[in-house]
Jmol script that loads the backbone (N, CA, C; Angstrom):
load data "model"
ATOM      1  N   UNK A   1       0.827  -1.191   0.000  1.00  0.00           N
ATOM      2  CA  UNK A   1       0.000   0.000   0.000  1.00  0.00           C
ATOM      3  C   UNK A   1       0.873   1.257   0.000  1.00  0.00           C
ATOM      4  N   UNK A   2       1.922   1.260   0.811  1.00  0.00           N
ATOM      5  CA  UNK A   2       2.806   2.431   0.843  1.00  0.00           C
ATOM      6  C   UNK A   2       3.493   2.650  -0.496  1.00  0.00           C
ATOM      7  N   UNK A   3       3.890   1.560  -1.132  1.00  0.00           N
ATOM      8  CA  UNK A   3       4.522   1.683  -2.451  1.00  0.00           C
ATOM      9  C   UNK A   3       3.547   2.286  -3.452  1.00  0.00           C
ATOM     10  N   UNK A   4       2.289   1.863  -3.401  1.00  0.00           N
ATOM     11  CA  UNK A   4       1.296   2.394  -4.342  1.00  0.00           C
ATOM     12  C   UNK A   4       1.020   3.869  -4.060  1.00  0.00           C
ATOM     13  N   UNK A   5       1.081   4.283  -2.795  1.00  0.00           N
ATOM     14  CA  UNK A   5       0.912   5.704  -2.483  1.00  0.00           C
ATOM     15  C   UNK A   5       2.048   6.521  -3.097  1.00  0.00           C
ATOM     16  N   UNK A   6       3.268   6.010  -3.005  1.00  0.00           N
ATOM     17  CA  UNK A   6       4.412   6.697  -3.612  1.00  0.00           C
ATOM     18  C   UNK A   6       4.272   6.748  -5.129  1.00  0.00           C
ATOM     19  N   UNK A   7       3.856   5.633  -5.711  1.00  0.00           N
ATOM     20  CA  UNK A   7       3.656   5.594  -7.164  1.00  0.00           C
ATOM     21  C   UNK A   7       2.577   6.588  -7.566  1.00  0.00           C
ATOM     22  N   UNK A   8       1.498   6.650  -6.787  1.00  0.00           N
ATOM     23  CA  UNK A   8       0.423   7.597  -7.065  1.00  0.00           C
ATOM     24  C   UNK A   8       0.911   9.037  -7.066  1.00  0.00           C
ATOM     25  N   UNK A   9       1.764   9.381  -6.106  1.00  0.00           N
ATOM     26  CA  UNK A   9       2.313  10.746  -6.059  1.00  0.00           C
ATOM     27  C   UNK A   9       3.168  11.030  -7.295  1.00  0.00           C
ATOM     28  N   UNK A  10       3.967  10.057  -7.693  1.00  0.00           N
ATOM     29  CA  UNK A  10       4.803  10.236  -8.888  1.00  0.00           C
ATOM     30  C   UNK A  10       3.928  10.388 -10.126  1.00  0.00           C
ATOM     31  N   UNK A  11       2.922   9.529 -10.250  1.00  0.00           N
ATOM     32  CA  UNK A  11       2.014   9.587 -11.402  1.00  0.00           C
ATOM     33  C   UNK A  11       1.320  10.942 -11.456  1.00  0.00           C
ATOM     34  N   UNK A  12       0.879  11.434 -10.292  1.00  0.00           N
ATOM     35  CA  UNK A  12       0.176  12.717 -10.266  1.00  0.00           C
ATOM     36  C   UNK A  12       1.080  13.891 -10.614  1.00  0.00           C
ATOM     37  N   UNK A  13       2.375  13.711 -10.508  1.00  0.00           N
ATOM     38  CA  UNK A  13       3.294  14.800 -10.843  1.00  0.00           C
ATOM     39  C   UNK A  13       3.628  14.829 -12.337  1.00  0.00           C
ATOM     40  N   UNK A  14       3.124  13.862 -13.079  1.00  0.00           N
ATOM     41  CA  UNK A  14       3.408  13.739 -14.509  1.00  0.00           C
ATOM     42  C   UNK A  14       2.110  13.806 -15.311  1.00  0.00           C
ATOM     43  N   UNK A  15       2.211  14.210 -16.555  1.00  0.00           N
ATOM     44  CA  UNK A  15       1.064  14.176 -17.461  1.00  0.00           C
ATOM     45  C   UNK A  15       1.122  12.893 -18.264  1.00  0.00           C
ATOM     46  N   UNK A  16      -0.030  12.403 -18.675  1.00  0.00           N
ATOM     47  CA  UNK A  16      -0.077  11.219 -19.528  1.00  0.00           C
ATOM     48  C   UNK A  16      -1.138  10.239 -19.072  1.00  0.00           C
ATOM     49  N   UNK A  17      -1.372   9.260 -19.917  1.00  0.00           N
ATOM     50  CA  UNK A  17      -2.347   8.219 -19.608  1.00  0.00           C
ATOM     51  C   UNK A  17      -1.626   6.978 -19.095  1.00  0.00           C
ATOM     52  N   UNK A  18      -2.382   6.134 -18.409  1.00  0.00           N
ATOM     53  CA  UNK A  18      -1.806   4.952 -17.775  1.00  0.00           C
ATOM     54  C   UNK A  18      -2.443   3.677 -18.289  1.00  0.00           C
ATOM     55  N   UNK A  19      -1.631   2.662 -18.356  1.00  0.00           N
ATOM     56  CA  UNK A  19      -2.076   1.303 -18.639  1.00  0.00           C
ATOM     57  C   UNK A  19      -1.554   0.445 -17.490  1.00  0.00           C
ATOM     58  N   UNK A  20      -2.429  -0.365 -16.902  1.00  0.00           N
ATOM     59  CA  UNK A  20      -2.044  -1.198 -15.765  1.00  0.00           C
ATOM     60  C   UNK A  20      -2.198  -2.655 -16.173  1.00  0.00           C
ATOM     61  N   UNK A  21      -1.096  -3.408 -16.083  1.00  0.00           N
ATOM     62  CA  UNK A  21      -1.084  -4.806 -16.515  1.00  0.00           C
ATOM     63  C   UNK A  21      -0.675  -5.715 -15.366  1.00  0.00           C
ATOM     64  N   UNK A  22      -1.443  -6.780 -15.174  1.00  0.00           N
ATOM     65  CA  UNK A  22      -1.114  -7.773 -14.162  1.00  0.00           C
ATOM     66  C   UNK A  22      -0.560  -9.027 -14.814  1.00  0.00           C
ATOM     67  N   UNK A  23       0.376  -9.680 -14.120  1.00  0.00           N
ATOM     68  CA  UNK A  23       1.039 -10.874 -14.644  1.00  0.00           C
ATOM     69  C   UNK A  23       1.180 -11.917 -13.540  1.00  0.00           C
ATOM     70  N   UNK A  24       1.315 -13.176 -13.934  1.00  0.00           N
ATOM     71  CA  UNK A  24       1.590 -14.265 -13.000  1.00  0.00           C
ATOM     72  C   UNK A  24       2.802 -15.044 -13.497  1.00  0.00           C
ATOM     73  N   UNK A  25       3.290 -15.932 -12.648  1.00  0.00           N
ATOM     74  CA  UNK A  25       4.291 -16.887 -13.121  1.00  0.00           C
ATOM     75  C   UNK A  25       3.540 -18.063 -13.751  1.00  0.00           C
ATOM     76  N   UNK A  26       4.250 -19.102 -14.135  1.00  0.00           N
ATOM     77  CA  UNK A  26       3.631 -20.222 -14.850  1.00  0.00           C
ATOM     78  C   UNK A  26       3.114 -21.324 -13.924  1.00  0.00           C
ATOM     79  N   UNK A  27       3.189 -21.113 -12.612  1.00  0.00           N
ATOM     80  CA  UNK A  27       2.632 -22.118 -11.706  1.00  0.00           C
ATOM     81  C   UNK A  27       1.133 -22.209 -11.927  1.00  0.00           C
ATOM     82  N   UNK A  28       0.623 -23.409 -12.109  1.00  0.00           N
ATOM     83  CA  UNK A  28      -0.827 -23.532 -12.276  1.00  0.00           C
ATOM     84  C   UNK A  28      -1.537 -23.077 -11.005  1.00  0.00           C
ATOM     85  N   UNK A  29      -2.488 -22.211 -11.151  1.00  0.00           N
ATOM     86  CA  UNK A  29      -3.288 -21.748 -10.020  1.00  0.00           C
ATOM     87  C   UNK A  29      -4.738 -21.965 -10.388  1.00  0.00           C
ATOM     88  N   UNK A  30      -5.394 -22.789  -9.638  1.00  0.00           N
ATOM     89  CA  UNK A  30      -6.802 -23.074  -9.920  1.00  0.00           C
ATOM     90  C   UNK A  30      -7.553 -23.238  -8.617  1.00  0.00           C
ATOM     91  N   UNK A  31      -8.720 -22.675  -8.613  1.00  0.00           N
ATOM     92  CA  UNK A  31      -9.693 -22.928  -7.563  1.00  0.00           C
ATOM     93  C   UNK A  31     -11.038 -22.978  -8.272  1.00  0.00           C
ATOM     94  N   UNK A  32     -12.092 -23.068  -7.521  1.00  0.00           N
ATOM     95  CA  UNK A  32     -13.412 -23.138  -8.157  1.00  0.00           C
ATOM     96  C   UNK A  32     -13.710 -21.899  -9.002  1.00  0.00           C
ATOM     97  N   UNK A  33     -13.202 -20.756  -8.573  1.00  0.00           N
ATOM     98  CA  UNK A  33     -13.540 -19.509  -9.257  1.00  0.00           C
ATOM     99  C   UNK A  33     -12.344 -18.749  -9.811  1.00  0.00           C
ATOM    100  N   UNK A  34     -11.150 -19.295  -9.676  1.00  0.00           N
ATOM    101  CA  UNK A  34      -9.963 -18.527 -10.018  1.00  0.00           C
ATOM    102  C   UNK A  34      -8.982 -19.349 -10.833  1.00  0.00           C
ATOM    103  N   UNK A  35      -8.233 -18.672 -11.691  1.00  0.00           N
ATOM    104  CA  UNK A  35      -7.105 -19.262 -12.409  1.00  0.00           C
ATOM    105  C   UNK A  35      -6.091 -18.133 -12.624  1.00  0.00           C
ATOM    106  N   UNK A  36      -5.002 -18.395 -13.329  1.00  0.00           N
ATOM    107  CA  UNK A  36      -3.978 -17.368 -13.509  1.00  0.00           C
ATOM    108  C   UNK A  36      -4.489 -16.151 -14.280  1.00  0.00           C
ATOM    109  N   UNK A  37      -5.438 -16.357 -15.178  1.00  0.00           N
ATOM    110  CA  UNK A  37      -5.998 -15.220 -15.909  1.00  0.00           C
ATOM    111  C   UNK A  37      -6.731 -14.283 -14.959  1.00  0.00           C
ATOM    112  N   UNK A  38      -7.568 -14.848 -14.117  1.00  0.00           N
ATOM    113  CA  UNK A  38      -8.304 -14.005 -13.166  1.00  0.00           C
ATOM    114  C   UNK A  38      -7.376 -13.400 -12.121  1.00  0.00           C
ATOM    115  N   UNK A  39      -6.378 -14.170 -11.687  1.00  0.00           N
ATOM    116  CA  UNK A  39      -5.422 -13.655 -10.710  1.00  0.00           C
ATOM    117  C   UNK A  39      -4.666 -12.453 -11.272  1.00  0.00           C
ATOM    118  N   UNK A  40      -4.192 -12.556 -12.497  1.00  0.00           N
ATOM    119  CA  UNK A  40      -3.446 -11.439 -13.089  1.00  0.00           C
ATOM    120  C   UNK A  40      -4.345 -10.220 -13.295  1.00  0.00           C
ATOM    121  N   UNK A  41      -5.580 -10.457 -13.686  1.00  0.00           N
ATOM    122  CA  UNK A  41      -6.525  -9.354 -13.858  1.00  0.00           C
ATOM    123  C   UNK A  41      -6.853  -8.718 -12.515  1.00  0.00           C
ATOM    124  N   UNK A  42      -7.023  -9.547 -11.483  1.00  0.00           N
ATOM    125  CA  UNK A  42      -7.294  -9.023 -10.140  1.00  0.00           C
ATOM    126  C   UNK A  42      -6.126  -8.181  -9.639  1.00  0.00           C
ATOM    127  N   UNK A  43      -4.919  -8.588  -9.932  1.00  0.00           N
ATOM    128  CA  UNK A  43      -3.744  -7.791  -9.547  1.00  0.00           C
ATOM    129  C   UNK A  43      -3.805  -6.410 -10.196  1.00  0.00           C
ATOM    130  N   UNK A  44      -4.098  -6.380 -11.473  1.00  0.00           N
ATOM    131  CA  UNK A  44      -4.168  -5.103 -12.185  1.00  0.00           C
ATOM    132  C   UNK A  44      -5.286  -4.227 -11.620  1.00  0.00           C
ATOM    133  N   UNK A  45      -6.442  -4.820 -11.357  1.00  0.00           N
ATOM    134  CA  UNK A  45      -7.565  -4.052 -10.808  1.00  0.00           C
ATOM    135  C   UNK A  45      -7.259  -3.543  -9.403  1.00  0.00           C
ATOM    136  N   UNK A  46      -6.552  -4.329  -8.620  1.00  0.00           N
ATOM    137  CA  UNK A  46      -6.160  -3.893  -7.280  1.00  0.00           C
ATOM    138  C   UNK A  46      -5.276  -2.651  -7.362  1.00  0.00           C
ATOM    139  N   UNK A  47      -4.323  -2.660  -8.283  1.00  0.00           N
ATOM    140  CA  UNK A  47      -3.460  -1.492  -8.476  1.00  0.00           C
ATOM    141  C   UNK A  47      -4.286  -0.292  -8.933  1.00  0.00           C
ATOM    142  N   UNK A  48      -5.228  -0.530  -9.824  1.00  0.00           N
ATOM    143  CA  UNK A  48      -6.117   0.536 -10.302  1.00  0.00           C
ATOM    144  C   UNK A  48      -6.848   1.184  -9.128  1.00  0.00           C
ATOM    145  N   UNK A  49      -7.484   0.361  -8.296  1.00  0.00           N
ATOM    146  CA  UNK A  49      -8.254   0.893  -7.172  1.00  0.00           C
ATOM    147  C   UNK A  49      -7.368   1.663  -6.198  1.00  0.00           C
ATOM    148  N   UNK A  50      -6.163   1.158  -5.940  1.00  0.00           N
ATOM    149  CA  UNK A  50      -5.267   1.857  -5.012  1.00  0.00           C
ATOM    150  C   UNK A  50      -4.794   3.187  -5.586  1.00  0.00           C
ATOM    151  N   UNK A  51      -4.517   3.231  -6.877  1.00  0.00           N
ATOM    152  CA  UNK A  51      -4.097   4.490  -7.494  1.00  0.00           C
ATOM    153  C   UNK A  51      -5.223   5.515  -7.473  1.00  0.00           C
ATOM    154  N   UNK A  52      -6.424   5.082  -7.815  1.00  0.00           N
ATOM    155  CA  UNK A  52      -7.569   6.000  -7.818  1.00  0.00           C
ATOM    156  C   UNK A  52      -7.860   6.474  -6.395  1.00  0.00           C
ATOM    157  N   UNK A  53      -7.820   5.554  -5.447  1.00  0.00           N
ATOM    158  CA  UNK A  53      -8.029   5.923  -4.048  1.00  0.00           C
ATOM    159  C   UNK A  53      -6.958   6.905  -3.580  1.00  0.00           C
ATOM    160  N   UNK A  54      -5.774   6.798  -4.155  1.00  0.00           N
ATOM    161  CA  UNK A  54      -4.678   7.698  -3.808  1.00  0.00           C
ATOM    162  C   UNK A  54      -4.714   9.027  -4.538  1.00  0.00           C
ATOM    163  N   UNK A  55      -5.735   9.256  -5.349  1.00  0.00           N
ATOM    164  CA  UNK A  55      -5.905  10.556  -5.981  1.00  0.00           C
ATOM    165  C   UNK A  55      -5.636  10.627  -7.469  1.00  0.00           C
ATOM    166  N   UNK A  56      -5.265   9.521  -8.099  1.00  0.00           N
ATOM    167  CA  UNK A  56      -5.060   9.529  -9.548  1.00  0.00           C
ATOM    168  C   UNK A  56      -6.426   9.591 -10.230  1.00  0.00           C
ATOM    169  N   UNK A  57      -6.588  10.498 -11.157  1.00  0.00           N
ATOM    170  CA  UNK A  57      -7.851  10.641 -11.890  1.00  0.00           C
ATOM    171  C   UNK A  57      -8.094   9.381 -12.718  1.00  0.00           C
ATOM    172  N   UNK A  58      -9.208   8.716 -12.462  1.00  0.00           N
ATOM    173  CA  UNK A  58      -9.479   7.454 -13.154  1.00  0.00           C
ATOM    174  C   UNK A  58      -9.601   7.624 -14.663  1.00  0.00           C
ATOM    175  N   UNK A  59      -9.873   8.830 -15.136  1.00  0.00           N
ATOM    176  CA  UNK A  59      -9.962   9.058 -16.581  1.00  0.00           C
ATOM    177  C   UNK A  59      -8.603   8.946 -17.261  1.00  0.00           C
ATOM    178  N   UNK A  60      -7.536   9.016 -16.480  1.00  0.00           N
ATOM    179  CA  UNK A  60      -6.184   8.870 -17.042  1.00  0.00           C
ATOM    180  C   UNK A  60      -5.833   7.414 -17.302  1.00  0.00           C
ATOM    181  N   UNK A  61      -6.565   6.506 -16.697  1.00  0.00           N
ATOM    182  CA  UNK A  61      -6.267   5.081 -16.831  1.00  0.00           C
ATOM    183  C   UNK A  61      -7.063   4.537 -18.010  1.00  0.00           C
ATOM    184  N   UNK A  62      -6.356   4.185 -19.067  1.00  0.00           N
ATOM    185  CA  UNK A  62      -7.014   3.784 -20.309  1.00  0.00           C
ATOM    186  C   UNK A  62      -7.150   2.280 -20.462  1.00  0.00           C
ATOM    187  N   UNK A  63      -6.374   1.516 -19.685  1.00  0.00           N
ATOM    188  CA  UNK A  63      -6.438   0.056 -19.810  1.00  0.00           C
ATOM    189  C   UNK A  63      -6.061  -0.588 -18.481  1.00  0.00           C
ATOM    190  N   UNK A  64      -6.835  -1.605 -18.106  1.00  0.00           N
ATOM    191  CA  UNK A  64      -6.520  -2.466 -16.967  1.00  0.00           C
ATOM    192  C   UNK A  64      -6.659  -3.887 -17.494  1.00  0.00           C
ATOM    193  N   UNK A  65      -5.554  -4.642 -17.512  1.00  0.00           N
ATOM    194  CA  UNK A  65      -5.583  -5.954 -18.166  1.00  0.00           C
ATOM    195  C   UNK A  65      -4.740  -6.975 -17.413  1.00  0.00           C
ATOM    196  N   UNK A  66      -5.125  -8.232 -17.584  1.00  0.00           N
ATOM    197  CA  UNK A  66      -4.358  -9.343 -17.041  1.00  0.00           C
ATOM    198  C   UNK A  66      -3.810 -10.198 -18.171  1.00  0.00           C
ATOM    199  N   UNK A  67      -2.578 -10.640 -18.030  1.00  0.00           N
ATOM    200  CA  UNK A  67      -1.919 -11.417 -19.071  1.00  0.00           C
ATOM    201  C   UNK A  67      -1.502 -12.811 -18.614  1.00  0.00           C
ATOM    202  N   UNK A  68      -1.906 -13.200 -17.400  1.00  0.00           N
ATOM    203  CA  UNK A  68      -1.539 -14.506 -16.840  1.00  0.00           C
ATOM    204  C   UNK A  68      -0.032 -14.705 -16.979  1.00  0.00           C
ATOM    205  N   UNK A  69       0.375 -15.852 -17.515  1.00  0.00           N
ATOM    206  CA  UNK A  69       1.812 -16.150 -17.650  1.00  0.00           C
ATOM    207  C   UNK A  69       2.305 -15.959 -19.081  1.00  0.00           C
ATOM    208  N   UNK A  70       1.566 -15.208 -19.889  1.00  0.00           N
ATOM    209  CA  UNK A  70       1.868 -15.100 -21.317  1.00  0.00           C
ATOM    210  C   UNK A  70       2.968 -14.112 -21.675  1.00  0.00           C
ATOM    211  N   UNK A  71       3.339 -13.224 -20.755  1.00  0.00           N
ATOM    212  CA  UNK A  71       4.402 -12.245 -21.021  1.00  0.00           C
ATOM    213  C   UNK A  71       5.395 -12.244 -19.855  1.00  0.00           C
ATOM    214  N   UNK A  72       6.148 -13.326 -19.693  1.00  0.00           N
ATOM    215  CA  UNK A  72       7.058 -13.398 -18.548  1.00  0.00           C
ATOM    216  C   UNK A  72       8.179 -12.360 -18.629  1.00  0.00           C
ATOM    217  N   UNK A  73       8.536 -11.839 -17.482  1.00  0.00           N
ATOM    218  CA  UNK A  73       9.680 -10.930 -17.414  1.00  0.00           C
ATOM    219  C   UNK A  73      10.977 -11.720 -17.531  1.00  0.00           C
ATOM    220  N   UNK A  74      10.984 -12.918 -16.955  1.00  0.00           N
ATOM    221  CA  UNK A  74      12.144 -13.810 -17.010  1.00  0.00           C
ATOM    222  C   UNK A  74      11.735 -15.027 -17.836  1.00  0.00           C
ATOM    223  N   UNK A  75      11.856 -14.917 -19.144  1.00  0.00           N
ATOM    224  CA  UNK A  75      11.402 -15.985 -20.040  1.00  0.00           C
ATOM    225  C   UNK A  75      12.162 -17.288 -19.824  1.00  0.00           C
ATOM    226  N   UNK A  76      13.408 -17.209 -19.415  1.00  0.00           N
ATOM    227  CA  UNK A  76      14.214 -18.418 -19.200  1.00  0.00           C
ATOM    228  C   UNK A  76      13.756 -19.211 -17.979  1.00  0.00           C
ATOM    229  N   UNK A  77      13.019 -18.565 -17.076  1.00  0.00           N
ATOM    230  CA  UNK A  77      12.515 -19.236 -15.871  1.00  0.00           C
ATOM    231  C   UNK A  77      11.058 -18.844 -15.659  1.00  0.00           C
ATOM    232  N   UNK A  78      10.126 -19.564 -16.280  1.00  0.00           N
ATOM    233  CA  UNK A  78       8.714 -19.210 -16.191  1.00  0.00           C
ATOM    234  C   UNK A  78       8.155 -19.225 -14.772  1.00  0.00           C
ATOM    235  N   UNK A  79       8.852 -19.887 -13.837  1.00  0.00           N
ATOM    236  CA  UNK A  79       8.378 -19.946 -12.456  1.00  0.00           C
ATOM    237  C   UNK A  79       8.999 -18.858 -11.575  1.00  0.00           C
ATOM    238  N   UNK A  80       9.837 -18.012 -12.143  1.00  0.00           N
ATOM    239  CA  UNK A  80      10.529 -16.977 -11.371  1.00  0.00           C
ATOM    240  C   UNK A  80       9.538 -16.019 -10.713  1.00  0.00           C
ATOM    241  N   UNK A  81       9.863 -15.630  -9.493  1.00  0.00           N
ATOM    242  CA  UNK A  81       9.012 -14.694  -8.756  1.00  0.00           C
ATOM    243  C   UNK A  81       8.865 -13.363  -9.495  1.00  0.00           C
ATOM    244  N   UNK A  82       9.875 -12.966 -10.251  1.00  0.00           N
ATOM    245  CA  UNK A  82       9.816 -11.696 -10.987  1.00  0.00           C
ATOM    246  C   UNK A  82       8.699 -11.680 -12.026  1.00  0.00           C
ATOM    247  N   UNK A  83       8.221 -12.840 -12.416  1.00  0.00           N
ATOM    248  CA  UNK A  83       7.122 -12.905 -13.384  1.00  0.00           C
ATOM    249  C   UNK A  83       5.782 -12.548 -12.751  1.00  0.00           C
ATOM    250  N   UNK A  84       5.703 -12.605 -11.421  1.00  0.00           N
ATOM    251  CA  UNK A  84       4.487 -12.207 -10.703  1.00  0.00           C
ATOM    252  C   UNK A  84       4.603 -10.710 -10.426  1.00  0.00           C
ATOM    253  N   UNK A  85       3.910  -9.918 -11.216  1.00  0.00           N
ATOM    254  CA  UNK A  85       4.127  -8.478 -11.121  1.00  0.00           C
ATOM    255  C   UNK A  85       2.942  -7.685 -11.645  1.00  0.00           C
ATOM    256  N   UNK A  86       2.992  -6.400 -11.351  1.00  0.00           N
ATOM    257  CA  UNK A  86       2.070  -5.420 -11.912  1.00  0.00           C
ATOM    258  C   UNK A  86       2.922  -4.397 -12.645  1.00  0.00           C
ATOM    259  N   UNK A  87       2.541  -4.077 -13.859  1.00  0.00           N
ATOM    260  CA  UNK A  87       3.223  -3.035 -14.630  1.00  0.00           C
ATOM    261  C   UNK A  87       2.293  -1.836 -14.754  1.00  0.00           C
ATOM    262  N   UNK A  88       2.824  -0.674 -14.464  1.00  0.00           N
ATOM    263  CA  UNK A  88       2.085   0.571 -14.648  1.00  0.00           C
ATOM    264  C   UNK A  88       2.852   1.354 -15.702  1.00  0.00           C
ATOM    265  N   UNK A  89       2.265   1.444 -16.877  1.00  0.00           N
ATOM    266  CA  UNK A  89       2.923   2.086 -18.018  1.00  0.00           C
ATOM    267  C   UNK A  89       2.289   3.449 -18.269  1.00  0.00           C
ATOM    268  N   UNK A  90       3.119   4.452 -18.481  1.00  0.00           N
ATOM    269  CA  UNK A  90       2.623   5.797 -18.735  1.00  0.00           C
ATOM    270  C   UNK A  90       2.978   6.219 -20.151  1.00  0.00           C
ATOM    271  N   UNK A  91       1.979   6.678 -20.875  1.00  0.00           N
ATOM    272  CA  UNK A  91       2.179   7.235 -22.215  1.00  0.00           C
ATOM    273  C   UNK A  91       2.068   8.749 -22.093  1.00  0.00           C
ATOM    274  N   UNK A  92       3.143   9.439 -22.410  1.00  0.00           N
ATOM    275  CA  UNK A  92       3.155  10.891 -22.257  1.00  0.00           C
ATOM    276  C   UNK A  92       2.764  11.622 -23.531  1.00  0.00           C
ATOM    277  N   UNK A  93       2.700  10.901 -24.633  1.00  0.00           N
ATOM    278  CA  UNK A  93       2.272  11.505 -25.885  1.00  0.00           C
ATOM    279  C   UNK A  93       3.264  12.498 -26.457  1.00  0.00           C
ATOM    280  N   UNK A  94       4.486  12.445 -25.988  1.00  0.00           N
ATOM    281  CA  UNK A  94       5.442  13.425 -26.462  1.00  0.00           C
ATOM    282  C   UNK A  94       6.578  12.789 -27.133  1.00  0.00           C
TER     283      UNK A  94
END
end "model"
wireframe off; spacefill off
backbone 0.3
color backbone group
């Protein structure tokens, strides 16, 4: 939560639109209502809600998406913890 507050302050000091992407590692995650697709999407939505709650104008956020394990940060190790992440991308249009 503290990290998201800091990110929110940085985002608010800049102009541009935001895209929030959630990711998982390749470990199979399944429950009755959840899988890696929903988990990654939930991560992205959680970041969205925290940023908006922290004062980021929701109109600046143009995309909230989950990618499951399809875009690993560490392709050589699909199970790496670094693959479980949220990306907040800013387009400044300049």
